Residue, then its C-alpha position, 0 to 999 in steps of 0.5 A: m252253174a254247170l261247167s262249160m266244155y270251154e272251161v273243162s278245156i281250154p284253160v287246162f290245156i293252156r295250164g298244162l303247157t305252161n307248166l311244161s314250158a316251166i319244166l323244159e326251162k329246168g331241162a334246159a338249165h340242168a344240160q348247161a349246169q352239167g356242161t353237157d350238150s342238150s342234144d343228148l338230154i332232147q334226144t332222150r327217150l324212156i325206152s326205145d320203142m317210145d318217142a324222145l322228148p320233141a316228139q312228147i312235146q309235139r304231141a301234147s301240142d297236137s293234142a291240145k290244138g286239135c282238141a279245141a279247133r275240133l270242138a270249136g268247129i275250126d281248121i286245125p293249125s299245122y305245125a312242122d314238127d321240126e323242133v330239135t332244141f329247147p328254145e324251139l320247143q318253147a316256141r312250139i309251146a308258145k305258138t300252141i298257148g297262142f292259138l288256144k287263147s285265140i279261142r272264145p268261150e262261145q266257140l265251144e258252145g254245143s260242142e259237148t254234142r258235136t261229132v268228132e271223128l279222129k282218123l286213128r292207124s287202127g281206123p276211124v273213130t267217132f265221138d261226141g265232143k264230150s266223149y272225145l274232150l274226156g275220154f280221148a283229148l284230156p288222157n292224150f295230151y296228160f300222156h305226152v306231157t307225163t311222158a316229157y316229165d319222166i323223160l327230163r326226171h329220169k336224166g336227173v332234172q330236178i323237178g318234182k310233183m308241184d313242177f307238173l302241177g304248177a301253182p295252185r290257182 
């Protein structure tokens, strides 16, 4: 049996966001253990021209929910991008996971050939669903999850590769 578009998207996004949530928990615990203001950790960026931690979480969320909705042919949920605390970031992740869990496998049937158009800063880009998922959405999602991980690791949060990957399933 071939892999379905559902199998290579929704569970993958849910797992990545679940692992990201666990990494954020360790970030919050680190700030508390160090007696530092968590907002200092949250406002960290790797370099001045990159977004801080909240934007990384928001873009990971946007990538996952946007991909799921586009492939399912439904409206993309709109979130305000106003999270500035660890609990707010956790709520964003939970809301995204909740949306992803509402997507049924049959909604993605045939989505590998669905036309997906994105309006990027550089102009519109058109994909078929399979190319969009594998060549754009998943890499974009993992870029932002990895950057969030890197920000926290850079600030001394004790996380490692298995935190990023999560428990084997």
